[in-house]
C-alpha positions as YAML, in Angstrom:
chain: A
units: angstrom
residues:
- id: 1
  name: MET
  ca: [94.30, -27.70, -56.32]
- id: 2
  name: GLU
  ca: [95.77, -30.37, -54.12]
- id: 3
  name: ALA
  ca: [97.28, -30.05, -50.67]
- id: 4
  name: ARG
  ca: [100.65, -31.04, -52.12]
- id: 5
  name: ASP
  ca: [100.56, -28.07, -54.53]
- id: 6
  name: ILE
  ca: [100.03, -25.68, -51.63]
- id: 7
  name: LEU
  ca: [102.55, -27.32, -49.30]
- id: 8
  name: PHE
  ca: [105.33, -27.27, -51.90]
- id: 9
  name: PHE
  ca: [104.45, -23.80, -53.27]
- id: 10
  name: ASP
  ca: [103.52, -25.09, -56.72]
- id: 11
  name: THR
  ca: [100.26, -23.13, -56.49]
- id: 12
  name: MET
  ca: [100.01, -19.63, -55.09]
- id: 13
  name: LEU
  ca: [97.45, -19.25, -52.34]
- id: 14
  name: THR
  ca: [97.83, -15.50, -51.87]
- id: 15
  name: PRO
  ca: [95.79, -14.37, -54.93]
- id: 16
  name: LYS
  ca: [92.76, -16.18, -53.49]
- id: 17
  name: ILE
  ca: [93.37, -14.57, -50.10]
- id: 18
  name: ILE
  ca: [93.63, -11.15, -51.77]
- id: 19
  name: THR
  ca: [90.16, -11.63, -53.25]
- id: 20
  name: VAL
  ca: [88.67, -12.54, -49.86]
- id: 21
  name: VAL
  ca: [90.38, -9.61, -48.15]
- id: 22
  name: TYR
  ca: [89.13, -7.24, -50.87]
- id: 23
  name: TRP
  ca: [85.50, -8.31, -50.32]
- id: 24
  name: ILE
  ca: [85.83, -8.02, -46.54]
- id: 25
  name: VAL
  ca: [87.24, -4.50, -46.84]
- id: 26
  name: LEU
  ca: [84.57, -3.59, -49.41]
- id: 27
  name: VAL
  ca: [81.73, -4.66, -47.11]
- id: 28
  name: SER
  ca: [83.38, -2.95, -44.14]
- id: 29
  name: ALA
  ca: [83.83, 0.28, -46.11]
- id: 30
  name: VAL
  ca: [80.18, 0.33, -47.17]
- id: 31
  name: VAL
  ca: [78.87, -0.38, -43.67]
- id: 32
  name: THR
  ca: [81.18, 2.19, -42.08]
- id: 33
  name: GLY
  ca: [80.51, 4.76, -44.80]
- id: 34
  name: VAL
  ca: [76.75, 4.43, -44.43]
- id: 35
  name: GLY
  ca: [77.13, 4.71, -40.66]
- id: 36
  name: VAL
  ca: [79.14, 7.92, -40.99]
- id: 37
  name: MET
  ca: [76.73, 9.27, -43.60]
- id: 38
  name: PHE
  ca: [73.80, 8.99, -41.20]
- id: 39
  name: SER
  ca: [75.58, 9.87, -37.96]
- id: 40
  name: THR
  ca: [77.83, 12.83, -38.77]
- id: 41
  name: SER
  ca: [78.38, 13.97, -42.35]
- id: 42
  name: PHE
  ca: [76.68, 12.61, -45.44]
- id: 43
  name: TRP
  ca: [79.32, 13.84, -47.88]
- id: 44
  name: GLY
  ca: [82.19, 12.94, -45.57]
- id: 45
  name: GLY
  ca: [80.93, 9.37, -45.23]
- id: 46
  name: LEU
  ca: [80.31, 9.07, -48.95]
- id: 47
  name: GLY
  ca: [83.75, 10.47, -49.78]
- id: 48
  name: ALA
  ca: [85.51, 8.22, -47.30]
- id: 49
  name: MET
  ca: [83.60, 5.18, -48.56]
- id: 50
  name: VAL
  ca: [84.52, 5.87, -52.18]
- id: 51
  name: ALA
  ca: [88.16, 6.61, -51.29]
- id: 52
  name: VAL
  ca: [88.56, 3.38, -49.32]
- id: 53
  name: ILE
  ca: [86.89, 1.30, -52.04]
- id: 54
  name: VAL
  ca: [89.01, 2.78, -54.84]
- id: 55
  name: GLY
  ca: [92.22, 2.65, -52.79]
- id: 56
  name: THR
  ca: [91.67, -0.94, -51.78]
- id: 57
  name: ARG
  ca: [90.90, -1.93, -55.36]
- id: 58
  name: ILE
  ca: [94.12, -0.32, -56.61]
- id: 59
  name: VAL
  ca: [96.27, -2.00, -53.95]
- id: 60
  name: CYS
  ca: [94.68, -5.40, -54.55]
- id: 61
  name: GLU
  ca: [95.05, -5.09, -58.32]
- id: 62
  name: LEU
  ca: [98.74, -4.22, -57.95]
- id: 63
  name: MET
  ca: [99.30, -7.31, -55.82]
- id: 64
  name: VAL
  ca: [97.44, -9.52, -58.32]
- id: 65
  name: VAL
  ca: [99.52, -8.07, -61.19]
- id: 66
  name: ALA
  ca: [102.68, -9.00, -59.31]
- id: 67
  name: PHE
  ca: [101.48, -12.59, -58.95]
- id: 68
  name: LYS
  ca: [100.41, -12.75, -62.61]
- id: 69
  name: ALA
  ca: [103.87, -11.55, -63.62]
- id: 70
  name: ASN
  ca: [105.38, -14.28, -61.46]
- id: 71
  name: GLU
  ca: [103.17, -16.90, -63.15]
- id: 72
  name: ALA
  ca: [104.23, -15.64, -66.59]
- id: 73
  name: LEU
  ca: [107.90, -15.81, -65.62]
- id: 74
  name: GLN
  ca: [107.43, -19.37, -64.37]
- id: 75
  name: GLU
  ca: [105.83, -20.36, -67.69]
- id: 76
  name: ILE
  ca: [108.75, -18.82, -69.59]
- id: 77
  name: ARG
  ca: [111.21, -20.66, -67.32]
- id: 78
  name: ASN
  ca: [109.44, -23.99, -67.85]
- id: 79
  name: LYS
  ca: [109.61, -23.75, -71.66]
...
């Protein structure tokens, strides 16, 4: 990936950012969930941690699917 590809929007940068954001949210959810599990409610912390992880995964996958669809449409257009 060259700087020119990014500057002229030939390559999408957002899918890579989505991956980084997913991992940041995942680590944050685990740390926060463990903190809640030991400070207030074990099951509440565990439930919240699982809900945030699953919800974030679904949202990120939907965004990646949108970008994959865009890539497929660009390939069709270029043929």
